[in-house]
TIVEXKE-226774 format. One record per residue (C-alpha): residue in three letters; x, y, z; residue number from 1. Coordinates in pm, 1 decimal. Layout:
KOLTOR:ALA:X:Y:Z:NUM
...
This chain:
KOLTOR:UNK:-1497.0:1619.3:-2145.0:1
KOLTOR:UNK:-1816.2:1410.0:-2169.4:2
KOLTOR:UNK:-1827.0:1301.8:-1805.4:3
KOLTOR:UNK:-1604.1:1281.3:-1497.8:4
KOLTOR:UNK:-1342.9:1017.7:-1427.8:5
KOLTOR:UNK:-1462.3:814.3:-1130.2:6
KOLTOR:UNK:-1186.2:653.9:-924.1:7
KOLTOR:UNK:-1317.1:390.8:-685.3:8
KOLTOR:UNK:-1169.3:161.0:-425.4:9
KOLTOR:UNK:-1052.9:181.3:-71.9:10
KOLTOR:UNK:-1105.2:29.2:266.9:11
KOLTOR:UNK:-732.6:48.8:347.4:12
KOLTOR:UNK:-449.4:294.9:288.7:13
KOLTOR:UNK:-308.0:45.6:40.6:14
KOLTOR:UNK:-599.2:128.4:-188.4:15
KOLTOR:UNK:-647.8:495.6:-103.3:16
KOLTOR:UNK:-292.9:605.7:-185.6:17
KOLTOR:UNK:-311.8:460.6:-539.2:18
KOLTOR:UNK:-640.5:647.9:-585.2:19
KOLTOR:UNK:-458.8:967.1:-488.7:20
KOLTOR:UNK:-169.1:888.5:-720.3:21
KOLTOR:UNK:-391.4:834.7:-1025.0:22
KOLTOR:UNK:-582.7:1155.7:-952.6:23
KOLTOR:UNK:-255.0:1349.0:-921.9:24
KOLTOR:UNK:-138.4:1239.6:-1266.3:25
KOLTOR:UNK:-475.7:1309.4:-1429.0:26
KOLTOR:UNK:-475.7:1658.0:-1281.2:27
KOLTOR:UNK:-120.1:1707.1:-1405.9:28
KOLTOR:UNK:-259.8:1631.9:-1752.2:29
KOLTOR:UNK:-504.3:1917.7:-1721.4:30
KOLTOR:UNK:-813.2:1767.6:-1559.7:31
KOLTOR:UNK:-973.9:1992.7:-1302.2:32
KOLTOR:UNK:-1077.2:1858.9:-962.4:33
KOLTOR:UNK:-1437.9:1893.5:-1079.4:34
KOLTOR:UNK:-1362.2:1643.8:-1359.2:35
KOLTOR:UNK:-1289.2:1373.3:-1099.7:36
KOLTOR:UNK:-1488.6:1178.4:-842.0:37
KOLTOR:UNK:-1365.5:953.4:-561.7:38
KOLTOR:UNK:-1596.1:675.8:-440.3:39
KOLTOR:UNK:-1498.6:469.8:-138.3:40
KOLTOR:UNK:-1634.4:306.0:174.0:41
KOLTOR:UNK:-1787.2:459.7:484.4:42
KOLTOR:UNK:-1577.9:217.1:690.0:43
KOLTOR:UNK:-1244.1:282.7:519.0:44
KOLTOR:UNK:-964.5:533.1:569.5:45
KOLTOR:UNK:-1058.8:729.8:259.5:46
KOLTOR:UNK:-1295.7:955.5:453.1:47
KOLTOR:UNK:-987.8:1089.3:635.2:48
KOLTOR:UNK:-713.3:1051.2:374.7:49
KOLTOR:UNK:-913.6:1194.8:84.7:50
KOLTOR:UNK:-1109.8:1457.8:275.0:51
KOLTOR:UNK:-878.1:1745.4:176.4:52
KOLTOR:UNK:-802.2:1631.4:-179.9:53
KOLTOR:UNK:-1028.3:1886.0:-345.4:54
KOLTOR:UNK:-1202.2:1603.5:-533.0:55
KOLTOR:UNK:-1565.9:1522.0:-456.0:56
KOLTOR:UNK:-1577.7:1214.3:-231.3:57
KOLTOR:UNK:-1874.5:978.7:-204.4:58
KOLTOR:UNK:-1878.6:708.0:62.7:59
KOLTOR:UNK:-2089.5:394.8:21.8:60
KOLTOR:UNK:-2202.1:136.6:276.2:61
KOLTOR:UNK:-2050.4:-208.7:297.6:62
KOLTOR:UNK:-1756.4:-400.0:435.3:63
KOLTOR:UNK:-1538.2:-689.9:331.3:64
KOLTOR:UNK:-1653.4:-1051.9:329.9:65
KOLTOR:UNK:-1491.4:-1267.7:598.9:66
KOLTOR:UNK:-1341.1:-1587.6:464.6:67
KOLTOR:UNK:-1448.0:-1810.4:752.2:68
KOLTOR:UNK:-1723.0:-2062.2:828.1:69
KOLTOR:UNK:-1746.0:-1967.2:1194.9:70
KOLTOR:UNK:-2094.5:-1871.4:1312.8:71
KOLTOR:UNK:-1995.2:-1514.1:1395.0:72
KOLTOR:UNK:-1834.0:-1467.0:1055.1:73
KOLTOR:UNK:-2140.9:-1604.1:877.8:74
KOLTOR:UNK:-2363.4:-1359.5:1063.8:75
KOLTOR:UNK:-2128.8:-1071.6:982.9:76
KOLTOR:UNK:-2123.3:-1176.7:617.5:77
KOLTOR:UNK:-2501.2:-1151.2:594.2:78
KOLTOR:UNK:-2469.3:-789.1:701.0:79
KOLTOR:UNK:-2179.1:-738.7:459.3:80
KOLTOR:UNK:-2379.2:-871.0:165.4:81
KOLTOR:UNK:-2675.2:-649.5:253.2:82
KOLTOR:UNK:-2440.6:-351.8:274.0:83
KOLTOR:UNK:-2290.4:-431.2:-65.4:84
KOLTOR:UNK:-2637.1:-465.6:-220.0:85
KOLTOR:UNK:-2729.7:-127.1:-77.3:86
KOLTOR:UNK:-2408.7:20.2:-217.2:87
KOLTOR:UNK:-2487.0:-126.0:-559.8:88
KOLTOR:UNK:-2827.1:45.7:-564.7:89
KOLTOR:UNK:-2667.0:381.0:-477.8:90
KOLTOR:UNK:-2386.7:327.6:-728.2:91
KOLTOR:UNK:-2630.8:248.5:-1009.7:92
KOLTOR:UNK:-2800.2:582.4:-948.7:93
KOLTOR:UNK:-2469.8:771.1:-927.0:94
KOLTOR:UNK:-2325.7:625.1:-1245.5:95
KOLTOR:UNK:-2651.3:689.6:-1432.2:96
KOLTOR:UNK:-2642.2:1053.3:-1315.2:97
KOLTOR:UNK:-2270.7:1115.9:-1370.1:98
KOLTOR:UNK:-2230.9:921.6:-1696.8:99
KOLTOR:UNK:-1855.7:898.0:-1633.9:100
KOLTOR:UNK:-1614.3:896.2:-1924.1:101
KOLTOR:UNK:-1418.9:623.5:-1738.0:102
KOLTOR:UNK:-1453.2:432.3:-1412.6:103
KOLTOR:UNK:-1116.1:337.2:-1263.8:104
KOLTOR:UNK:-1114.5:68.3:-993.0:105
KOLTOR:UNK:-812.7:2.2:-771.9:106
KOLTOR:UNK:-984.5:-288.4:-597.2:107
KOLTOR:UNK:-1092.1:-357.4:-244.0:108
KOLTOR:UNK:-1445.7:-423.6:-129.3:109
KOLTOR:UNK:-1533.8:-56.0:-178.3:110
KOLTOR:UNK:-1478.9:-80.0:-553.4:111
KOLTOR:UNK:-1729.8:-347.3:-649.1:112
KOLTOR:UNK:-2051.7:-143.2:-647.7:113
KOLTOR:UNK:-1932.6:132.9:-881.0:114
KOLTOR:UNK:-1747.1:-107.2:-1111.9:115
KOLTOR:UNK:-2058.4:-323.6:-1136.9:116
KOLTOR:UNK:-2267.3:-13.6:-1211.0:117
KOLTOR:UNK:-2023.6:84.1:-1486.1:118
KOLTOR:UNK:-2074.6:-255.2:-1648.6:119
KOLTOR:UNK:-2452.8:-225.8:-1618.0:120
KOLTOR:UNK:-2460.7:122.2:-1774.0:121
KOLTOR:UNK:-2190.8:31.3:-2029.3:122
KOLTOR:UNK:-1943.7:292.4:-1915.1:123
KOLTOR:UNK:-1572.5:231.8:-1987.0:124
KOLTOR:UNK:-1401.8:41.8:-1706.1:125
KOLTOR:UNK:-1030.1:31.2:-1622.2:126
KOLTOR:UNK:-913.6:-207.6:-1349.9:127
KOLTOR:UNK:-587.5:-144.6:-1166.0:128
KOLTOR:UNK:-457.2:-475.3:-1024.6:129
KOLTOR:UNK:-219.3:-380.4:-744.7:130
KOLTOR:UNK:-121.9:-727.7:-623.2:131
KOLTOR:UNK:41.7:-1032.6:-775.2:132
KOLTOR:UNK:-299.3:-1201.0:-756.0:133
KOLTOR:UNK:-621.0:-1019.9:-838.5:134
KOLTOR:UNK:-885.6:-951.6:-576.9:135
KOLTOR:UNK:-1235.7:-1095.9:-575.7:136
KOLTOR:UNK:-1403.5:-784.6:-721.0:137
KOLTOR:UNK:-1165.5:-774.9:-1015.6:138
KOLTOR:UNK:-1194.0:-1148.4:-1074.8:139
KOLTOR:UNK:-1569.6:-1108.4:-1109.8:140
KOLTOR:UNK:-1555.2:-804.2:-1338.4:141
KOLTOR:UNK:-1228.6:-856.4:-1523.4:142
KOLTOR:UNK:-1377.7:-980.8:-1849.2:143
KOLTOR:UNK:-1592.0:-666.3:-1875.8:144
KOLTOR:UNK:-1299.8:-425.1:-1835.4:145
KOLTOR:UNK:-1163.6:-230.5:-2129.8:146
KOLTOR:UNK:-810.8:-252.0:-1989.6:147
KOLTOR:UNK:-644.8:-405.4:-1685.4:148
KOLTOR:UNK:-342.1:-214.2:-1557.3:149
KOLTOR:UNK:-129.8:-468.8:-1371.1:150
KOLTOR:UNK:145.8:-419.2:-1118.2:151
KOLTOR:UNK:294.9:-757.4:-1212.3:152
KOLTOR:UNK:309.9:-965.7:-1528.5:153
KOLTOR:UNK:-29.4:-1099.0:-1637.3:154
KOLTOR:UNK:-159.0:-1337.9:-1901.4:155
KOLTOR:UNK:-499.1:-1167.4:-1924.7:156
KOLTOR:UNK:-576.6:-1063.3:-2284.9:157
KOLTOR:UNK:-673.6:-706.5:-2189.2:158
KOLTOR:UNK:-380.2:-652.0:-1949.7:159
KOLTOR:UNK:-95.3:-401.5:-1969.0:160
KOLTOR:UNK:186.1:-404.8:-1713.9:161
KOLTOR:UNK:212.2:-56.9:-1565.1:162
KOLTOR:UNK:327.0:-117.8:-1210.1:163
KOLTOR:UNK:135.1:6.1:-905.8:164
KOLTOR:UNK:61.9:380.0:-894.5:165
KOLTOR:UNK:267.8:586.4:-650.7:166
KOLTOR:UNK:214.2:937.5:-520.3:167
KOLTOR:UNK:443.5:1207.1:-656.7:168
KOLTOR:UNK:583.8:1283.3:-311.0:169
KOLTOR:UNK:697.5:920.2:-275.7:170
KOLTOR:UNK:856.4:900.1:-621.2:171
KOLTOR:UNK:1044.6:1224.1:-554.9:172
KOLTOR:UNK:1219.1:1095.5:-239.4:173
KOLTOR:UNK:1594.5:1144.4:-283.6:174
KOLTOR:UNK:1776.2:831.0:-171.5:175
KOLTOR:UNK:2130.2:948.6:-245.5:176
KOLTOR:UNK:2371.6:910.4:46.1:177
KOLTOR:UNK:2410.4:1286.3:89.2:178
KOLTOR:UNK:2033.9:1340.4:87.3:179
KOLTOR:UNK:1988.3:1062.0:339.8:180
KOLTOR:UNK:2240.2:1222.4:575.9:181
KOLTOR:UNK:2067.1:1556.6:539.0:182
KOLTOR:UNK:1726.8:1403.7:612.2:183
KOLTOR:UNK:1859.7:1233.1:924.7:184
KOLTOR:UNK:2004.7:1561.0:1048.6:185
KOLTOR:UNK:1661.0:1723.6:1026.0:186
KOLTOR:UNK:1495.4:1476.5:1263.5:187
KOLTOR:UNK:1442.4:1564.0:1628.5:188
KOLTOR:UNK:1665.4:1430.4:1766.2:189
KOLTOR:UNK:1895.0:1377.8:1464.7:190
KOLTOR:UNK:2016.5:1030.8:1371.4:191
KOLTOR:UNK:2393.3:986.8:1381.8:192
KOLTOR:UNK:2555.0:915.8:1044.0:193
KOLTOR:UNK:2722.4:593.1:1153.3:194
KOLTOR:UNK:2396.9:421.6:1247.6:195
KOLTOR:UNK:2205.0:185.5:1019.1:196
KOLTOR:UNK:1840.5:294.6:1017.8:197
KOLTOR:UNK:1579.0:18.3:1033.2:198
KOLTOR:UNK:1223.4:136.6:964.6:199
KOLTOR:UNK:944.4:-94.8:1083.0:200
KOLTOR:UNK:604.1:-20.8:929.0:201
KOLTOR:UNK:316.2:-267.0:900.7:202
KOLTOR:UNK:12.4:-49.0:829.8:203
KOLTOR:UNK:-226.5:185.7:1008.2:204
KOLTOR:UNK:-350.7:-82.0:1248.0:205
KOLTOR:UNK:-13.3:-248.5:1283.2:206
KOLTOR:UNK:78.1:-615.2:1312.1:207
KOLTOR:UNK:85.1:-752.1:1665.2:208
KOLTOR:UNK:328.5:-1036.3:1602.9:209
KOLTOR:UNK:573.5:-805.8:1422.8:210
KOLTOR:UNK:536.4:-536.3:1688.6:211
KOLTOR:UNK:604.6:-788.5:1964.6:212
KOLTOR:UNK:909.6:-927.2:1782.4:213
KOLTOR:UNK:1056.8:-580.0:1723.6:214
KOLTOR:UNK:993.3:-480.7:2085.0:215
KOLTOR:UNK:1177.1:-791.8:2202.9:216
KOLTOR:UNK:1456.3:-723.8:1954.8:217
KOLTOR:UNK:1498.2:-372.9:2099.0:218
KOLTOR:UNK:1553.5:-530.9:2441.2:219
KOLTOR:UNK:1814.2:-769.2:2298.7:220
KOLTOR:UNK:1988.6:-492.9:2103.8:221
KOLTOR:UNK:1970.2:-230.1:2378.4:222
KOLTOR:UNK:2350.4:-201.7:2382.6:223
KOLTOR:UNK:2399.8:-149.1:2008.3:224
KOLTOR:UNK:2535.7:190.8:1908.9:225
KOLTOR:UNK:2535.9:119.9:1537.1:226
KOLTOR:UNK:2157.9:91.4:1484.0:227
KOLTOR:UNK:1850.4:312.9:1493.2:228
KOLTOR:UNK:1510.2:142.1:1492.4:229
KOLTOR:UNK:1214.1:361.1:1396.8:230
KOLTOR:UNK:917.7:149.5:1500.1:231
KOLTOR:UNK:583.1:258.7:1354.3:232
KOLTOR:UNK:343.0:45.2:1555.6:233
KOLTOR:UNK:4.1:144.5:1414.0:234
KOLTOR:UNK:-276.5:245.8:1647.1:235
KOLTOR:UNK:-367.4:-97.8:1786.6:236
KOLTOR:UNK:-41.4:-176.9:1970.1:237
KOLTOR:UNK:110.4:166.5:2027.6:238
KOLTOR:UNK:36.5:191.1:2399.8:239
KOLTOR:UNK:151.4:-165.8:2464.5:240
KOLTOR:UNK:480.5:-117.1:2281.2:241
KOLTOR:UNK:545.2:217.7:2449.7:242
KOLTOR:UNK:494.4:64.5:2795.1:243
KOLTOR:UNK:743.7:-212.6:2721.0:244
KOLTOR:UNK:1020.1:7.6:2577.9:245
KOLTOR:UNK:1362.0:-94.2:2713.0:246
KOLTOR:UNK:1609.7:134.1:2882.2:247
KOLTOR:UNK:1868.2:148.4:2606.9:248
KOLTOR:UNK:2241.6:177.2:2665.9:249
KOLTOR:UNK:2328.8:250.2:2305.0:250
KOLTOR:UNK:2038.7:162.7:2076.9:251
KOLTOR:UNK:1846.2:453.0:1928.1:252
KOLTOR:UNK:1490.8:315.6:1950.9:253
KOLTOR:UNK:1203.0:540.1:1845.5:254
KOLTOR:UNK:841.0:431.2:1880.0:255
KOLTOR:UNK:566.9:621.9:1698.4:256
KOLTOR:UNK:202.3:541.0:1630.4:257
KOLTOR:UNK:198.3:669.9:1272.6:258
KOLTOR:UNK:475.9:786.8:1045.2:259
KOLTOR:UNK:523.9:1018.0:749.9:260
KOLTOR:UNK:646.5:767.8:492.5:261
KOLTOR:UNK:810.4:1036.6:279.2:262
KOLTOR:UNK:1024.0:1129.8:578.3:263
KOLTOR:UNK:1086.3:769.9:684.7:264
KOLTOR:UNK:1184.7:642.9:339.6:265
KOLTOR:UNK:1423.0:941.4:320.1:266
KOLTOR:UNK:1626.6:810.0:615.6:267
KOLTOR:UNK:1572.1:432.9:584.8:268
KOLTOR:UNK:1848.2:176.9:519.5:269
KOLTOR:UNK:1649.0:-141.5:578.8:270
KOLTOR:UNK:1271.5:-181.9:606.5:271
KOLTOR:UNK:1062.3:-438.1:795.5:272
KOLTOR:UNK:713.2:-437.6:647.2:273
KOLTOR:UNK:403.9:-627.9:546.4:274
KOLTOR:UNK:389.0:-702.9:174.6:275
KOLTOR:UNK:90.7:-503.9:55.8:276
KOLTOR:UNK:99.4:-384.6:-302.7:277
KOLTOR:UNK:166.4:-18.3:-228.5:278
KOLTOR:UNK:440.8:-99.0:22.0:279
KOLTOR:UNK:613.0:-331.8:-225.3:280
KOLTOR:UNK:580.7:-71.9:-501.1:281
KOLTOR:UNK:737.2:195.5:-279.7:282
KOLTOR:UNK:1023.2:-27.9:-164.9:283
KOLTOR:UNK:1113.6:-128.5:-518.9:284
KOLTOR:UNK:1073.6:218.9:-669.5:285
KOLTOR:UNK:1304.9:359.4:-400.8:286
KOLTOR:UNK:1549.8:63.1:-404.3:287
KOLTOR:UNK:1511.8:-21.4:-34.6:288
KOLTOR:UNK:1630.8:-357.8:96.9:289
KOLTOR:UNK:1365.4:-516.3:313.0:290
KOLTOR:UNK:1237.3:-793.6:532.2:291
KOLTOR:UNK:880.9:-871.3:430.0:292
KOLTOR:UNK:638.4:-1040.4:670.6:293
KOLTOR:UNK:326.1:-1115.5:463.7:294
KOLTOR:UNK:-14.2:-1081.7:623.2:295
KOLTOR:UNK:-135.1:-1436.3:695.0:296
KOLTOR:UNK:-468.4:-1541.4:548.3:297
KOLTOR:UNK:-481.0:-1245.6:311.0:298
KOLTOR:UNK:-729.2:-1304.6:25.7:299
KOLTOR:UNK:-563.6:-1528.7:-232.0:300
KOLTOR:UNK:-248.8:-1515.4:-14.8:301
KOLTOR:UNK:-162.3:-1213.1:-228.1:302
KOLTOR:UNK:89.0:-1066.5:17.6:303
KOLTOR:UNK:302.4:-1381.6:9.9:304
KOLTOR:UNK:294.2:-1371.0:-370.0:305
KOLTOR:UNK:393.8:-1003.7:-368.0:306
KOLTOR:UNK:679.5:-1074.4:-128.4:307
KOLTOR:UNK:805.8:-1370.3:-329.9:308
KOLTOR:UNK:836.1:-1156.6:-643.1:309
KOLTOR:UNK:1076.7:-923.2:-460.8:310
KOLTOR:UNK:1260.1:-1203.7:-280.8:311
KOLTOR:UNK:1307.5:-1401.5:-602.7:312
KOLTOR:UNK:1467.8:-1093.9:-756.0:313
KOLTOR:UNK:1705.6:-1070.4:-457.1:314
KOLTOR:UNK:1561.3:-752.7:-306.5:315
KOLTOR:UNK:1400.8:-889.0:10.2:316
KOLTOR:UNK:1406.3:-1160.3:274.8:317
KOLTOR:UNK:1066.9:-1316.6:348.5:318
KOLTOR:UNK:977.3:-1425.0:702.1:319
KOLTOR:UNK:635.7:-1577.9:760.1:320
KOLTOR:UNK:418.2:-1419.9:1028.2:321
KOLTOR:UNK:434.6:-1743.1:1226.8:322
KOLTOR:UNK:817.0:-1739.8:1222.9:323
KOLTOR:UNK:852.8:-1368.5:1296.0:324
KOLTOR:UNK:1044.2:-1334.2:1622.3:325
KOLTOR:UNK:1323.6:-1128.6:1770.5:326
KOLTOR:UNK:1563.7:-1408.4:1676.7:327
KOLTOR:UNK:1456.0:-1439.8:1312.6:328
KOLTOR:UNK:1456.0:-1062.7:1265.1:329
KOLTOR:UNK:1799.2:-1027.1:1426.1:330
KOLTOR:UNK:1948.5:-1294.4:1201.9:331
KOLTOR:UNK:1804.3:-1142.6:884.3:332
KOLTOR:UNK:1891.5:-784.9:980.8:333
KOLTOR:UNK:2250.3:-871.7:1071.3:334
KOLTOR:UNK:2291.6:-1021.9:724.6:335
KOLTOR:UNK:2127.1:-732.9:538.6:336
KOLTOR:UNK:2310.6:-462.4:734.0:337
KOLTOR:UNK:2643.1:-577.8:592.7:338
KOLTOR:UNK:2704.4:-291.2:345.3:339
KOLTOR:UNK:2796.7:-513.1:51.0:340
KOLTOR:UNK:2486.8:-729.3:101.7:341
KOLTOR:UNK:2259.3:-428.8:137.4:342
KOLTOR:UNK:2401.7:-267.6:-177.3:343
KOLTOR:UNK:2322.5:-580.3:-379.3:344
KOLTOR:UNK:1972.3:-607.9:-236.3:345
KOLTOR:UNK:1902.6:-240.6:-308.6:346
KOLTOR:UNK:2000.0:-286.9:-672.2:347
KOLTOR:UNK:1787.9:-600.7:-699.2:348
KOLTOR:UNK:1484.9:-430.3:-543.0:349
KOLTOR:UNK:1533.5:-133.2:-773.6:350
KOLTOR:UNK:1535.1:-360.4:-1077.9:351
KOLTOR:UNK:1161.2:-415.2:-1014.0:352
KOLTOR:UNK:1080.6:-52.3:-943.3:353
KOLTOR:UNK:851.9:153.2:-1166.1:354
KOLTOR:UNK:850.8:525.7:-1099.3:355
KOLTOR:UNK:628.0:611.2:-1397.0:356
KOLTOR:UNK:340.6:379.7:-1306.6:357
KOLTOR:UNK:90.7:654.5:-1228.8:358
KOLTOR:UNK:165.2:826.4:-1557.6:359
KOLTOR:UNK:126.7:498.6:-1747.5:360
KOLTOR:UNK:-212.7:437.8:-1586.5:361
KOLTOR:UNK:-320.3:796.9:-1655.4:362
KOLTOR:UNK:-232.6:744.0:-2020.8:363
KOLTOR:UNK:-451.3:432.8:-2032.8:364
KOLTOR:UNK:-740.0:625.9:-1874.7:365
KOLTOR:UNK:-705.5:905.1:-2129.8:366
KOLTOR:UNK:-699.5:658.3:-2419.0:367
KOLTOR:UNK:-1002.6:467.3:-2289.1:368
KOLTOR:UNK:-1190.4:790.9:-2221.3:369
KOLTOR:UNK:-1102.1:924.2:-2570.3:370
KOLTOR:UNK:-1061.1:1288.1:-2479.7:371
């Protein structure tokens, strides 16, 4: 092929996992690891999550712009802009040297430099819009893209609706009742069949308000023998949540810092999550009923928009971060855990699911690259 496929983005797991998913499908189509490049941020999770991928990884300087007029934020933003400018200089040199057949951007602040360089050197550019509203980098560069692969419906003239890319190991999760029972039996300790499993997962850092609400809920539900709560706190609040764990009389309450989402989605009945693009894509692809607590003040309020798409279809209940409490979670969970209600919500969530998204995006990349 004339040049490598460069996949850029990152800063959070919500961007890194789609990068992995696209690379997986391109390799399944015959591309060698040497035909691919990952470019991300020095400050993001990609340096850990992509380190063993077998694909060359380049990390650029820079961080996200803070959307605040406070003095501290303004000072930080000066540094952020300087970092981005430095990343652009490096990216211009890399793209000139690599002459990629296609640059694929999944968004995030780490994607701008390489996407901008692709435009400057007139290399084909494919944007992958993961959220219901596009990010700042893609808004700036959208009109220069050959194709925009969108997770949700779009009116852009160069857009195709593909869904958000998912890793093969997520798509292959077996959610049949028998498989779910088998997966629960493999845990240590096993989860009893009669329990409804609630998985709480709000990202690698975690969400303090959600973590506090779930911790309080565990105290209130300490007597319940029909529920298991698997509480993935993220690294920020893990110690605090562990210290405040109740002495349970019947509730199966498990607190972990990080979780294997393949394992957790295999046992989950109801999820409590943020509404990032990858999380929403996984929930809908796997037909999981959920409570979504959008990240407040997210750029463009994209998490609320993501959550509303699922809620409007009947697959989720949305609780604002401000309203998230033990009481509001208990009320919503008690409603969803009614089997008939959960069955309906699972079907509604599944109606939005796209399990072939990564393949659809890979096909676009192949067509744009013309190889």
